[in-house]
mmCIF file of the N, C-alpha and C atoms, coordinates in Angstrom:
data_MODEL
# 
_entry.id   MODEL 
# 
loop_
_atom_site.group_PDB 
_atom_site.id 
_atom_site.type_symbol 
_atom_site.label_atom_id 
_atom_site.label_alt_id 
_atom_site.label_comp_id 
_atom_site.label_asym_id 
_atom_site.label_entity_id 
_atom_site.label_seq_id 
_atom_site.pdbx_PDB_ins_code 
_atom_site.Cartn_x 
_atom_site.Cartn_y 
_atom_site.Cartn_z 
_atom_site.occupancy 
_atom_site.B_iso_or_equiv 
_atom_site.pdbx_formal_charge 
_atom_site.auth_seq_id 
_atom_site.auth_comp_id 
_atom_site.auth_asym_id 
_atom_site.auth_atom_id 
_atom_site.pdbx_PDB_model_num 
ATOM 1   N N  . MET A 1 1  ? 49.698 45.401 90.090  1.00 0.00 ? 1  MET A N  1 
ATOM 2   C CA . MET A 1 1  ? 50.978 46.036 89.891  1.00 0.00 ? 1  MET A CA 1 
ATOM 3   C C  . MET A 1 1  ? 51.124 46.499 88.446  1.00 0.00 ? 1  MET A C  1 
ATOM 4   N N  . ALA A 1 2  ? 51.468 45.582 87.580  1.00 0.00 ? 2  ALA A N  1 
ATOM 5   C CA . ALA A 1 2  ? 51.728 45.964 86.198  1.00 0.00 ? 2  ALA A CA 1 
ATOM 6   C C  . ALA A 1 2  ? 50.448 46.362 85.467  1.00 0.00 ? 2  ALA A C  1 
ATOM 7   N N  . SER A 1 3  ? 49.304 45.968 85.998  1.00 0.00 ? 3  SER A N  1 
ATOM 8   C CA . SER A 1 3  ? 48.050 46.329 85.348  1.00 0.00 ? 3  SER A CA 1 
ATOM 9   C C  . SER A 1 3  ? 47.770 47.817 85.470  1.00 0.00 ? 3  SER A C  1 
ATOM 10  N N  . GLY A 1 4  ? 48.401 48.445 86.438  1.00 0.00 ? 4  GLY A N  1 
ATOM 11  C CA . GLY A 1 4  ? 48.208 49.870 86.639  1.00 0.00 ? 4  GLY A CA 1 
ATOM 12  C C  . GLY A 1 4  ? 47.279 50.188 87.789  1.00 0.00 ? 4  GLY A C  1 
ATOM 13  N N  . TRP A 1 5  ? 46.575 49.196 88.291  1.00 0.00 ? 5  TRP A N  1 
ATOM 14  C CA . TRP A 1 5  ? 45.645 49.438 89.384  1.00 0.00 ? 5  TRP A CA 1 
ATOM 15  C C  . TRP A 1 5  ? 46.325 49.187 90.714  1.00 0.00 ? 5  TRP A C  1 
ATOM 16  N N  . GLY A 1 6  ? 46.231 50.174 91.606  1.00 0.00 ? 6  GLY A N  1 
ATOM 17  C CA . GLY A 1 6  ? 46.791 50.035 92.937  1.00 0.00 ? 6  GLY A CA 1 
ATOM 18  C C  . GLY A 1 6  ? 45.778 49.419 93.876  1.00 0.00 ? 6  GLY A C  1 
ATOM 19  N N  . ILE A 1 7  ? 46.149 49.282 95.107  1.00 0.00 ? 7  ILE A N  1 
ATOM 20  C CA . ILE A 1 7  ? 45.295 48.639 96.106  1.00 0.00 ? 7  ILE A CA 1 
ATOM 21  C C  . ILE A 1 7  ? 44.038 49.456 96.380  1.00 0.00 ? 7  ILE A C  1 
ATOM 22  N N  . THR A 1 8  ? 44.108 50.772 96.185  1.00 0.00 ? 8  THR A N  1 
ATOM 23  C CA . THR A 1 8  ? 42.946 51.624 96.444  1.00 0.00 ? 8  THR A CA 1 
ATOM 24  C C  . THR A 1 8  ? 42.122 51.875 95.186  1.00 0.00 ? 8  THR A C  1 
ATOM 25  N N  . GLY A 1 9  ? 42.500 51.249 94.081  1.00 0.00 ? 9  GLY A N  1 
ATOM 26  C CA . GLY A 1 9  ? 41.762 51.438 92.840  1.00 0.00 ? 9  GLY A CA 1 
ATOM 27  C C  . GLY A 1 9  ? 42.334 52.526 91.954  1.00 0.00 ? 9  GLY A C  1 
ATOM 28  N N  . ASN A 1 10 ? 43.287 53.270 92.484  1.00 0.00 ? 10 ASN A N  1 
ATOM 29  C CA . ASN A 1 10 ? 43.961 54.299 91.692  1.00 0.00 ? 10 ASN A CA 1 
ATOM 30  C C  . ASN A 1 10 ? 45.170 53.696 90.989  1.00 0.00 ? 10 ASN A C  1 
ATOM 31  N N  . LYS A 1 11 ? 45.909 54.543 90.310  1.00 0.00 ? 11 LYS A N  1 
ATOM 32  C CA . LYS A 1 11 ? 47.120 54.093 89.642  1.00 0.00 ? 11 LYS A CA 1 
ATOM 33  C C  . LYS A 1 11 ? 48.112 53.597 90.692  1.00 0.00 ? 11 LYS A C  1 
ATOM 34  N N  . GLY A 1 12 ? 48.726 52.469 90.427  1.00 0.00 ? 12 GLY A N  1 
ATOM 35  C CA . GLY A 1 12 ? 49.693 51.892 91.353  1.00 0.00 ? 12 GLY A CA 1 
ATOM 36  C C  . GLY A 1 12 ? 50.947 52.737 91.464  1.00 0.00 ? 12 GLY A C  1 
ATOM 37  N N  . ARG A 1 13 ? 51.649 52.621 92.581  1.00 0.00 ? 13 ARG A N  1 
ATOM 38  C CA . ARG A 1 13 ? 52.806 53.467 92.828  1.00 0.00 ? 13 ARG A CA 1 
ATOM 39  C C  . ARG A 1 13 ? 53.941 53.195 91.851  1.00 0.00 ? 13 ARG A C  1 
ATOM 40  N N  . CYS A 1 14 ? 54.018 51.983 91.322  1.00 0.00 ? 14 CYS A N  1 
ATOM 41  C CA . CYS A 1 14 ? 55.115 51.617 90.419  1.00 0.00 ? 14 CYS A CA 1 
ATOM 42  C C  . CYS A 1 14 ? 54.694 51.568 88.961  1.00 0.00 ? 14 CYS A C  1 
ATOM 43  N N  . TYR A 1 15 ? 53.492 51.968 88.677  1.00 0.00 ? 15 TYR A N  1 
ATOM 44  C CA . TYR A 1 15 ? 52.981 51.850 87.313  1.00 0.00 ? 15 TYR A CA 1 
ATOM 45  C C  . TYR A 1 15 ? 53.805 52.659 86.314  1.00 0.00 ? 15 TYR A C  1 
ATOM 46  N N  . ASP A 1 16 ? 54.200 53.864 86.689  1.00 0.00 ? 16 ASP A N  1 
ATOM 47  C CA . ASP A 1 16 ? 54.991 54.688 85.771  1.00 0.00 ? 16 ASP A CA 1 
ATOM 48  C C  . ASP A 1 16 ? 56.334 54.030 85.456  1.00 0.00 ? 16 ASP A C  1 
ATOM 49  N N  . PHE A 1 17 ? 56.942 53.418 86.458  1.00 0.00 ? 17 PHE A N  1 
ATOM 50  C CA . PHE A 1 17 ? 58.203 52.696 86.229  1.00 0.00 ? 17 PHE A CA 1 
ATOM 51  C C  . PHE A 1 17 ? 57.967 51.510 85.295  1.00 0.00 ? 17 PHE A C  1 
ATOM 52  N N  . TRP A 1 18 ? 56.825 50.823 85.502  1.00 0.00 ? 18 TRP A N  1 
ATOM 53  C CA . TRP A 1 18 ? 56.510 49.685 84.658  1.00 0.00 ? 18 TRP A CA 1 
ATOM 54  C C  . TRP A 1 18 ? 56.317 50.111 83.202  1.00 0.00 ? 18 TRP A C  1 
ATOM 55  N N  . ILE A 1 19 ? 55.612 51.204 82.986  1.00 0.00 ? 19 ILE A N  1 
ATOM 56  C CA . ILE A 1 19 ? 55.374 51.699 81.623  1.00 0.00 ? 19 ILE A CA 1 
ATOM 57  C C  . ILE A 1 19 ? 56.705 52.008 80.940  1.00 0.00 ? 19 ILE A C  1 
ATOM 58  N N  . ASP A 1 20 ? 57.594 52.710 81.639  1.00 0.00 ? 20 ASP A N  1 
ATOM 59  C CA . ASP A 1 20 ? 58.898 53.034 81.055  1.00 0.00 ? 20 ASP A CA 1 
ATOM 60  C C  . ASP A 1 20 ? 59.669 51.769 80.706  1.00 0.00 ? 20 ASP A C  1 
ATOM 61  N N  . PHE A 1 21 ? 59.703 50.824 81.619  1.00 0.00 ? 21 PHE A N  1 
ATOM 62  C CA . PHE A 1 21 ? 60.422 49.574 81.388  1.00 0.00 ? 21 PHE A CA 1 
ATOM 63  C C  . PHE A 1 21 ? 59.789 48.781 80.246  1.00 0.00 ? 21 PHE A C  1 
ATOM 64  N N  . SER A 1 22 ? 58.474 48.702 80.240  1.00 0.00 ? 22 SER A N  1 
ATOM 65  C CA . SER A 1 22 ? 57.762 47.950 79.208  1.00 0.00 ? 22 SER A CA 1 
ATOM 66  C C  . SER A 1 22 ? 57.988 48.551 77.824  1.00 0.00 ? 22 SER A C  1 
ATOM 67  N N  . GLU A 1 23 ? 57.922 49.871 77.721  1.00 0.00 ? 23 GLU A N  1 
ATOM 68  C CA . GLU A 1 23 ? 58.170 50.532 76.438  1.00 0.00 ? 23 GLU A CA 1 
ATOM 69  C C  . GLU A 1 23 ? 59.596 50.293 75.958  1.00 0.00 ? 23 GLU A C  1 
ATOM 70  N N  . CYS A 1 24 ? 60.528 50.352 76.862  1.00 0.00 ? 24 CYS A N  1 
ATOM 71  C CA . CYS A 1 24 ? 61.924 50.099 76.500  1.00 0.00 ? 24 CYS A CA 1 
ATOM 72  C C  . CYS A 1 24 ? 62.089 48.665 75.991  1.00 0.00 ? 24 CYS A C  1 
ATOM 73  N N  . MET A 1 25 ? 61.503 47.720 76.684  1.00 0.00 ? 25 MET A N  1 
ATOM 74  C CA . MET A 1 25 ? 61.632 46.315 76.280  1.00 0.00 ? 25 MET A CA 1 
ATOM 75  C C  . MET A 1 25 ? 60.998 46.065 74.919  1.00 0.00 ? 25 MET A C  1 
ATOM 76  N N  . SER A 1 26 ? 59.941 46.786 74.597  1.00 0.00 ? 26 SER A N  1 
ATOM 77  C CA . SER A 1 26 ? 59.264 46.561 73.323  1.00 0.00 ? 26 SER A CA 1 
ATOM 78  C C  . SER A 1 26 ? 60.035 47.153 72.135  1.00 0.00 ? 26 SER A C  1 
ATOM 79  N N  . ARG A 1 27 ? 60.924 48.119 72.386  1.00 0.00 ? 27 ARG A N  1 
ATOM 80  C CA . ARG A 1 27 ? 61.629 48.745 71.275  1.00 0.00 ? 27 ARG A CA 1 
ATOM 81  C C  . ARG A 1 27 ? 63.137 48.484 71.261  1.00 0.00 ? 27 ARG A C  1 
ATOM 82  N N  . CYS A 1 28 ? 63.671 47.779 72.242  1.00 0.00 ? 28 CYS A N  1 
ATOM 83  C CA . CYS A 1 28 ? 65.114 47.572 72.275  1.00 0.00 ? 28 CYS A CA 1 
ATOM 84  C C  . CYS A 1 28 ? 65.497 46.257 71.595  1.00 0.00 ? 28 CYS A C  1 
ATOM 85  N N  . ARG A 1 29 ? 66.763 46.172 71.239  1.00 0.00 ? 29 ARG A N  1 
ATOM 86  C CA . ARG A 1 29 ? 67.269 44.947 70.615  1.00 0.00 ? 29 ARG A CA 1 
ATOM 87  C C  . ARG A 1 29 ? 67.731 43.953 71.664  1.00 0.00 ? 29 ARG A C  1 
ATOM 88  N N  . GLU A 1 30 ? 68.332 44.445 72.729  1.00 0.00 ? 30 GLU A N  1 
ATOM 89  C CA . GLU A 1 30 ? 68.871 43.601 73.789  1.00 0.00 ? 30 GLU A CA 1 
ATOM 90  C C  . GLU A 1 30 ? 68.197 43.952 75.110  1.00 0.00 ? 30 GLU A C  1 
ATOM 91  N N  . PRO A 1 31 ? 67.784 42.960 75.871  1.00 0.00 ? 31 PRO A N  1 
ATOM 92  C CA . PRO A 1 31 ? 67.181 43.256 77.181  1.00 0.00 ? 31 PRO A CA 1 
ATOM 93  C C  . PRO A 1 31 ? 68.115 44.039 78.107  1.00 0.00 ? 31 PRO A C  1 
ATOM 94  N N  . LYS A 1 32 ? 69.435 43.859 77.943  1.00 0.00 ? 32 LYS A N  1 
ATOM 95  C CA . LYS A 1 32 ? 70.365 44.581 78.812  1.00 0.00 ? 32 LYS A CA 1 
ATOM 96  C C  . LYS A 1 32 ? 70.312 46.089 78.587  1.00 0.00 ? 32 LYS A C  1 
ATOM 97  N N  . ASP A 1 33 ? 69.774 46.514 77.437  1.00 0.00 ? 33 ASP A N  1 
ATOM 98  C CA . ASP A 1 33 ? 69.621 47.944 77.180  1.00 0.00 ? 33 ASP A CA 1 
ATOM 99  C C  . ASP A 1 33 ? 68.648 48.600 78.148  1.00 0.00 ? 33 ASP A C  1 
ATOM 100 N N  . CYS A 1 34 ? 67.782 47.809 78.734  1.00 0.00 ? 34 CYS A N  1 
ATOM 101 C CA . CYS A 1 34 ? 66.758 48.333 79.649  1.00 0.00 ? 34 CYS A CA 1 
ATOM 102 C C  . CYS A 1 34 ? 67.071 47.988 81.110  1.00 0.00 ? 34 CYS A C  1 
ATOM 103 N N  . ALA A 1 35 ? 68.303 47.641 81.388  1.00 0.00 ? 35 ALA A N  1 
ATOM 104 C CA . ALA A 1 35 ? 68.666 47.191 82.735  1.00 0.00 ? 35 ALA A CA 1 
ATOM 105 C C  . ALA A 1 35 ? 68.388 48.253 83.798  1.00 0.00 ? 35 ALA A C  1 
ATOM 106 N N  . LEU A 1 36 ? 68.696 49.507 83.508  1.00 0.00 ? 36 LEU A N  1 
ATOM 107 C CA . LEU A 1 36 ? 68.481 50.557 84.502  1.00 0.00 ? 36 LEU A CA 1 
ATOM 108 C C  . LEU A 1 36 ? 66.991 50.778 84.780  1.00 0.00 ? 36 LEU A C  1 
ATOM 109 N N  . LEU A 1 37 ? 66.173 50.711 83.739  1.00 0.00 ? 37 LEU A N  1 
ATOM 110 C CA . LEU A 1 37 ? 64.728 50.865 83.939  1.00 0.00 ? 37 LEU A CA 1 
ATOM 111 C C  . LEU A 1 37 ? 64.160 49.679 84.718  1.00 0.00 ? 37 LEU A C  1 
ATOM 112 N N  . ARG A 1 38 ? 64.671 48.478 84.437  1.00 0.00 ? 38 ARG A N  1 
ATOM 113 C CA . ARG A 1 38 ? 64.248 47.286 85.177  1.00 0.00 ? 38 ARG A CA 1 
ATOM 114 C C  . ARG A 1 38 ? 64.626 47.436 86.649  1.00 0.00 ? 38 ARG A C  1 
ATOM 115 N N  . GLU A 1 39 ? 65.845 47.914 86.883  1.00 0.00 ? 39 GLU A N  1 
ATOM 116 C CA . GLU A 1 39 ? 66.318 48.115 88.252  1.00 0.00 ? 39 GLU A CA 1 
ATOM 117 C C  . GLU A 1 39 ? 65.428 49.120 88.994  1.00 0.00 ? 39 GLU A C  1 
ATOM 118 N N  . ASP A 1 40 ? 65.066 50.208 88.325  1.00 0.00 ? 40 ASP A N  1 
ATOM 119 C CA . ASP A 1 40 ? 64.175 51.201 88.940  1.00 0.00 ? 40 ASP A CA 1 
ATOM 120 C C  . ASP A 1 40 ? 62.814 50.595 89.279  1.00 0.00 ? 40 ASP A C  1 
ATOM 121 N N  . TYR A 1 41 ? 62.276 49.815 88.356  1.00 0.00 ? 41 TYR A N  1 
ATOM 122 C CA . TYR A 1 41 ? 60.966 49.190 88.582  1.00 0.00 ? 41 TYR A CA 1 
ATOM 123 C C  . TYR A 1 41 ? 61.033 48.227 89.763  1.00 0.00 ? 41 TYR A C  1 
ATOM 124 N N  . LEU A 1 42 ? 62.057 47.392 89.791  1.00 0.00 ? 42 LEU A N  1 
ATOM 125 C CA . LEU A 1 42 ? 62.174 46.429 90.889  1.00 0.00 ? 42 LEU A CA 1 
ATOM 126 C C  . LEU A 1 42 ? 62.426 47.119 92.226  1.00 0.00 ? 42 LEU A C  1 
ATOM 127 N N  . GLU A 1 43 ? 63.179 48.214 92.207  1.00 0.00 ? 43 GLU A N  1 
ATOM 128 C CA . GLU A 1 43 ? 63.389 48.965 93.440  1.00 0.00 ? 43 GLU A CA 1 
ATOM 129 C C  . GLU A 1 43 ? 62.073 49.550 93.943  1.00 0.00 ? 43 GLU A C  1 
ATOM 130 N N  . CYS A 1 44 ? 61.263 50.035 93.030  1.00 0.00 ? 44 CYS A N  1 
ATOM 131 C CA . CYS A 1 44 ? 59.958 50.563 93.413  1.00 0.00 ? 44 CYS A CA 1 
ATOM 132 C C  . CYS A 1 44 ? 59.105 49.471 94.054  1.00 0.00 ? 44 CYS A C  1 
ATOM 133 N N  . LEU A 1 45 ? 59.162 48.268 93.493  1.00 0.00 ? 45 LEU A N  1 
ATOM 134 C CA . LEU A 1 45 ? 58.359 47.169 94.028  1.00 0.00 ? 45 LEU A CA 1 
ATOM 135 C C  . LEU A 1 45 ? 58.854 46.682 95.383  1.00 0.00 ? 45 LEU A C  1 
ATOM 136 N N  . HIS A 1 46 ? 60.181 46.486 95.502  1.00 0.00 ? 46 HIS A N  1 
ATOM 137 C CA . HIS A 1 46 ? 60.718 45.763 96.658  1.00 0.00 ? 46 HIS A CA 1 
ATOM 138 C C  . HIS A 1 46 ? 61.541 46.604 97.628  1.00 0.00 ? 46 HIS A C  1 
ATOM 139 N N  . HIS A 1 47 ? 61.980 47.775 97.230  1.00 0.00 ? 47 HIS A N  1 
ATOM 140 C CA . HIS A 1 47 ? 62.758 48.686 98.086  1.00 0.00 ? 47 HIS A CA 1 
ATOM 141 C C  . HIS A 1 47 ? 64.039 48.053 98.625  1.00 0.00 ? 47 HIS A C  1 
ATOM 142 N N  . ALA A 1 48 ? 64.653 47.168 97.878  1.00 0.00 ? 48 ALA A N  1 
ATOM 143 C CA . ALA A 1 48 ? 65.850 46.457 98.352  1.00 0.00 ? 48 ALA A CA 1 
ATOM 144 C C  . ALA A 1 48 ? 67.003 47.420 98.638  1.00 0.00 ? 48 ALA A C  1 
ATOM 145 N N  . LYS A 1 49 ? 67.268 48.346 97.749  1.00 0.00 ? 49 LYS A N  1 
ATOM 146 C CA . LYS A 1 49 ? 68.368 49.289 97.960  1.00 0.00 ? 49 LYS A CA 1 
ATOM 147 C C  . LYS A 1 49 ? 68.086 50.193 99.153  1.00 0.00 ? 49 LYS A C  1 
ATOM 148 N N  . GLU A 1 50 ? 66.847 50.599 99.274  1.00 0.00 ? 50 GLU A N  1 
ATOM 149 C CA . GLU A 1 50 ? 66.470 51.449 100.405 1.00 0.00 ? 50 GLU A CA 1 
ATOM 150 C C  . GLU A 1 50 ? 66.711 50.722 101.721 1.00 0.00 ? 50 GLU A C  1 
ATOM 151 N N  . PHE A 1 51 ? 66.311 49.458 101.799 1.00 0.00 ? 51 PHE A N  1 
ATOM 152 C CA . PHE A 1 51 ? 66.503 48.684 103.019 1.00 0.00 ? 51 PHE A CA 1 
ATOM 153 C C  . PHE A 1 51 ? 67.979 48.442 103.303 1.00 0.00 ? 51 PHE A C  1 
ATOM 154 N N  . GLN A 1 52 ? 68.770 48.204 102.265 1.00 0.00 ? 52 GLN A N  1 
ATOM 155 C CA . GLN A 1 52 ? 70.208 48.025 102.465 1.00 0.00 ? 52 GLN A CA 1 
ATOM 156 C C  . GLN A 1 52 ? 70.827 49.294 103.032 1.00 0.00 ? 52 GLN A C  1 
ATOM 157 N N  . ARG A 1 53 ? 70.427 50.427 102.485 1.00 0.00 ? 53 ARG A N  1 
ATOM 158 C CA . ARG A 1 53 ? 70.977 51.692 102.976 1.00 0.00 ? 53 ARG A CA 1 
ATOM 159 C C  . ARG A 1 53 ? 70.546 51.952 104.415 1.00 0.00 ? 53 ARG A C  1 
ATOM 160 N N  . ARG A 1 54 ? 69.285 51.697 104.719 1.00 0.00 ? 54 ARG A N  1 
ATOM 161 C CA . ARG A 1 54 ? 68.817 51.870 106.099 1.00 0.00 ? 54 ARG A CA 1 
ATOM 162 C C  . ARG A 1 54 ? 69.600 50.991 107.058 1.00 0.00 ? 54 ARG A C  1 
ATOM 163 N N  . ASN A 1 55 ? 69.862 49.755 106.657 1.00 0.00 ? 55 ASN A N  1 
ATOM 164 C CA . ASN A 1 55 ? 70.623 48.842 107.514 1.00 0.00 ? 55 ASN A CA 1 
ATOM 165 C C  . ASN A 1 55 ? 72.043 49.345 107.716 1.00 0.00 ? 55 ASN A C  1 
ATOM 166 N N  . ARG A 1 56 ? 72.670 49.849 106.659 1.00 0.00 ? 56 ARG A N  1 
ATOM 167 C CA . ARG A 1 56 ? 74.034 50.384 106.794 1.00 0.00 ? 56 ARG A CA 1 
ATOM 168 C C  . ARG A 1 56 ? 74.054 51.584 107.735 1.00 0.00 ? 56 ARG A C  1 
ATOM 169 N N  . VAL A 1 57 ? 73.071 52.464 107.601 1.00 0.00 ? 57 VAL A N  1 
ATOM 170 C CA . VAL A 1 57 ? 72.998 53.633 108.475 1.00 0.00 ? 57 VAL A CA 1 
ATOM 171 C C  . VAL A 1 57 ? 72.778 53.197 109.918 1.00 0.00 ? 57 VAL A C  1 
ATOM 172 N N  . TYR A 1 58 ? 71.874 52.251 110.140 1.00 0.00 ? 58 TYR A N  1 
ATOM 173 C CA . TYR A 1 58 ? 71.599 51.760 111.492 1.00 0.00 ? 58 TYR A CA 1 
ATOM 174 C C  . TYR A 1 58 ? 72.846 51.132 112.105 1.00 0.00 ? 58 TYR A C  1 
ATOM 175 N N  . LYS A 1 59 ? 73.553 50.299 111.334 1.00 0.00 ? 59 LYS A N  1 
ATOM 176 C CA . LYS A 1 59 ? 74.760 49.648 111.860 1.00 0.00 ? 59 LYS A CA 1 
ATOM 177 C C  . LYS A 1 59 ? 75.831 50.672 112.204 1.00 0.00 ? 59 LYS A C  1 
ATOM 178 N N  . GLU A 1 60 ? 75.970 51.697 111.377 1.00 0.00 ? 60 GLU A N  1 
ATOM 179 C CA . GLU A 1 60 ? 76.950 52.741 111.665 1.00 0.00 ? 60 GLU A CA 1 
ATOM 180 C C  . GLU A 1 60 ? 76.567 53.511 112.923 1.00 0.00 ? 60 GLU A C  1 
ATOM 181 N N  . GLU A 1 61 ? 75.293 53.820 113.096 1.00 0.00 ? 61 GLU A N  1 
ATOM 182 C CA . GLU A 1 61 ? 74.839 54.500 114.307 1.00 0.00 ? 61 GLU A CA 1 
ATOM 183 C C  . GLU A 1 61 ? 75.139 53.657 115.536 1.00 0.00 ? 61 GLU A C  1 
ATOM 184 N N  . GLN A 1 62 ? 74.864 52.362 115.460 1.00 0.00 ? 62 GLN A N  1 
ATOM 185 C CA . GLN A 1 62 ? 75.125 51.468 116.586 1.00 0.00 ? 62 GLN A CA 1 
ATOM 186 C C  . GLN A 1 62 ? 76.622 51.391 116.879 1.00 0.00 ? 62 GLN A C  1 
ATOM 187 N N  . ARG A 1 63 ? 77.444 51.352 115.824 1.00 0.00 ? 63 ARG A N  1 
ATOM 188 C CA . ARG A 1 63 ? 78.889 51.319 116.005 1.00 0.00 ? 63 ARG A CA 1 
ATOM 189 C C  . ARG A 1 63 ? 79.371 52.582 116.717 1.00 0.00 ? 63 ARG A C  1 
ATOM 190 N N  . GLN A 1 64 ? 78.833 53.739 116.325 1.00 0.00 ? 64 GLN A N  1 
ATOM 191 C CA . GLN A 1 64 ? 79.231 54.992 116.955 1.00 0.00 ? 64 GLN A CA 1 
ATOM 192 C C  . GLN A 1 64 ? 78.781 55.048 118.413 1.00 0.00 ? 64 GLN A C  1 
ATOM 193 N N  . ILE A 1 65 ? 77.600 54.534 118.698 1.00 0.00 ? 65 ILE A N  1 
ATOM 194 C CA . ILE A 1 65 ? 77.109 54.510 120.076 1.00 0.00 ? 65 ILE A CA 1 
ATOM 195 C C  . ILE A 1 65 ? 78.000 53.625 120.937 1.00 0.00 ? 65 ILE A C  1 
ATOM 196 N N  . ARG A 1 66 ? 78.365 52.434 120.411 1.00 0.00 ? 66 ARG A N  1 
ATOM 197 C CA . ARG A 1 66 ? 79.238 51.534 121.167 1.00 0.00 ? 66 ARG A CA 1 
ATOM 198 C C  . ARG A 1 66 ? 80.613 52.159 121.382 1.00 0.00 ? 66 ARG A C  1 
ATOM 199 N N  . ALA A 1 67 ? 81.136 52.841 120.355 1.00 0.00 ? 67 ALA A N  1 
ATOM 200 C CA . ALA A 1 67 ? 82.438 53.483 120.484 1.00 0.00 ? 67 ALA A CA 1 
ATOM 201 C C  . ALA A 1 67 ? 82.393 54.600 121.527 1.00 0.00 ? 67 ALA A C  1 
ATOM 202 N N  . ALA A 1 68 ? 81.321 55.375 121.528 1.00 0.00 ? 68 ALA A N  1 
ATOM 203 C CA . ALA A 1 68 ? 81.179 56.447 122.509 1.00 0.00 ? 68 ALA A CA 1 
ATOM 204 C C  . ALA A 1 68 ? 81.054 55.871 123.916 1.00 0.00 ? 68 ALA A C  1 
ATOM 205 N N  . ALA A 1 69 ? 80.345 54.765 124.052 1.00 0.00 ? 69 ALA A N  1 
ATOM 206 C CA . ALA A 1 69 ? 80.195 54.134 125.369 1.00 0.00 ? 69 ALA A CA 1 
ATOM 207 C C  . ALA A 1 69 ? 81.543 53.597 125.857 1.00 0.00 ? 69 ALA A C  1 
ATOM 208 N N  . ARG A 1 70 ? 82.312 52.975 124.954 1.00 0.00 ? 70 ARG A N  1 
ATOM 209 C CA . ARG A 1 70 ? 83.632 52.476 125.345 1.00 0.00 ? 70 ARG A CA 1 
ATOM 210 C C  . ARG A 1 70 ? 84.550 53.632 125.734 1.00 0.00 ? 70 ARG A C  1 
ATOM 211 N N  . LYS A 1 71 ? 84.470 54.718 124.986 1.00 0.00 ? 71 LYS A N  1 
ATOM 212 C CA . LYS A 1 71 ? 85.305 55.879 125.281 1.00 0.00 ? 71 LYS A CA 1 
ATOM 213 C C  . LYS A 1 71 ? 84.933 56.464 126.640 1.00 0.00 ? 71 LYS A C  1 
ATOM 214 N N  . ALA A 1 72 ? 83.630 56.601 126.895 1.00 0.00 ? 72 ALA A N  1 
ATOM 215 C CA . ALA A 1 72 ? 83.170 57.136 128.176 1.00 0.00 ? 72 ALA A CA 1 
ATOM 216 C C  . ALA A 1 72 ? 83.575 56.206 129.320 1.00 0.00 ? 72 ALA A C  1 
ATOM 217 N N  . LYS A 1 73 ? 83.468 54.930 129.083 1.00 0.00 ? 73 LYS A N  1 
ATOM 218 C CA . LYS A 1 73 ? 83.847 53.959 130.115 1.00 0.00 ? 73 LYS A CA 1 
ATOM 219 C C  . LYS A 1 73 ? 85.343 54.038 130.372 1.00 0.00 ? 73 LYS A C  1 
ATOM 220 N N  . GLY A 1 74 ? 86.126 54.194 129.327 1.00 0.00 ? 74 GLY A N  1 
ATOM 221 C CA . GLY A 1 74 ? 87.572 54.331 129.469 1.00 0.00 ? 74 GLY A CA 1 
ATOM 222 C C  . GLY A 1 74 ? 87.957 55.589 130.211 1.00 0.00 ? 74 GLY A C  1 
ATOM 223 N N  . GLU A 1 75 ? 87.266 56.683 129.970 1.00 0.00 ? 75 GLU A N  1 
ATOM 224 C CA . GLU A 1 75 ? 87.534 57.938 130.670 1.00 0.00 ? 75 GLU A CA 1 
ATOM 225 C C  . GLU A 1 75 ? 87.175 57.814 132.138 1.00 0.00 ? 75 GLU A C  1 
ATOM 226 N N  . ASP A 1 76 ? 86.084 57.101 132.460 1.00 0.00 ? 76 ASP A N  1 
ATOM 227 C CA . ASP A 1 76 ? 85.695 56.894 133.849 1.00 0.00 ? 76 ASP A CA 1 
ATOM 228 C C  . ASP A 1 76 ? 86.755 56.091 134.582 1.00 0.00 ? 76 ASP A C  1 
ATOM 229 N N  . VAL A 1 77 ? 87.309 55.080 133.943 1.00 0.00 ? 77 VAL A N  1 
ATOM 230 C CA . VAL A 1 77 ? 88.356 54.262 134.552 1.00 0.00 ? 77 VAL A CA 1 
ATOM 231 C C  . VAL A 1 77 ? 89.593 55.115 134.794 1.00 0.00 ? 77 VAL A C  1 
ATOM 232 N N  . ASP A 1 78 ? 89.955 55.983 133.843 1.00 0.00 ? 78 ASP A N  1 
ATOM 233 C CA . ASP A 1 78 ? 91.111 56.859 133.995 1.00 0.00 ? 78 ASP A CA 1 
ATOM 234 C C  . ASP A 1 78 ? 90.911 57.818 135.166 1.00 0.00 ? 78 ASP A C  1 
ATOM 235 N N  . LYS A 1 79 ? 89.723 58.363 135.332 1.00 0.00 ? 79 LYS A N  1 
ATOM 236 C CA . LYS A 1 79 ? 89.435 59.292 136.417 1.00 0.00 ? 79 LYS A CA 1 
ATOM 237 C C  . LYS A 1 79 ? 89.558 58.596 137.763 1.00 0.00 ? 79 LYS A C  1 
ATOM 238 N N  . VAL A 1 80 ? 89.032 57.382 137.866 1.00 0.00 ? 80 VAL A N  1 
ATOM 239 C CA . VAL A 1 80 ? 89.088 56.627 139.122 1.00 0.00 ? 80 VAL A CA 1 
ATOM 240 C C  . VAL A 1 80 ? 90.542 56.319 139.460 1.00 0.00 ? 80 VAL A C  1 
ATOM 241 N N  . GLN A 1 81 ? 91.333 55.910 138.490 1.00 0.00 ? 81 GLN A N  1 
ATOM 242 C CA . GLN A 1 81 ? 92.727 55.569 138.719 1.00 0.00 ? 81 GLN A CA 1 
ATOM 243 C C  . GLN A 1 81 ? 93.523 56.801 139.105 1.00 0.00 ? 81 GLN A C  1 
ATOM 244 N N  . SER A 1 82 ? 93.273 57.945 138.506 1.00 0.00 ? 82 SER A N  1 
ATOM 245 C CA . SER A 1 82 ? 94.019 59.156 138.836 1.00 0.00 ? 82 SER A CA 1 
ATOM 246 C C  . SER A 1 82 ? 93.631 59.677 140.209 1.00 0.00 ? 82 SER A C  1 
ATOM 247 N N  . ASN A 1 83 ? 92.428 59.416 140.709 1.00 0.00 ? 83 ASN A N  1 
ATOM 248 C CA . ASN A 1 83 ? 92.009 59.843 142.023 1.00 0.00 ? 83 ASN A CA 1 
ATOM 249 C C  . ASN A 1 83 ? 92.678 59.016 143.117 1.00 0.00 ? 83 ASN A C  1 
ATOM 250 N N  . HIS A 1 84 ? 93.034 57.796 142.802 1.00 0.00 ? 84 HIS A N  1 
ATOM 251 C CA . HIS A 1 84 ? 93.643 56.906 143.796 1.00 0.00 ? 84 HIS A CA 1 
ATOM 252 C C  . HIS A 1 84 ? 95.132 57.116 143.909 1.00 0.00 ? 84 HIS A C  1 
ATOM 253 N N  . VAL A 1 85 ? 95.722 57.879 143.050 1.00 0.00 ? 85 VAL A N  1 
ATOM 254 C CA . VAL A 1 85 ? 97.184 58.057 143.064 1.00 0.00 ? 85 VAL A CA 1 
ATOM 255 C C  . VAL A 1 85 ? 97.597 59.089 144.042 1.00 0.00 ? 85 VAL A C  1 
# 
């Protein structure tokens, strides 16, 4: 990872993020000054934000599907009741 070597022997996917973060840490006074670069590097490694967003999108899709199914089911019940009147 931080060495720069990827699994295939080429430059690792997060190496550029690591270099930016490492350079910032070597020249800054406070580690918090490099918080955004650290966040970018960790996101590259672990994809936590990406997975959170995917989960939110999936849950919203499921919610919409359930709402559409309830609506369709409700309309079917209304049609059956109006036919019996």
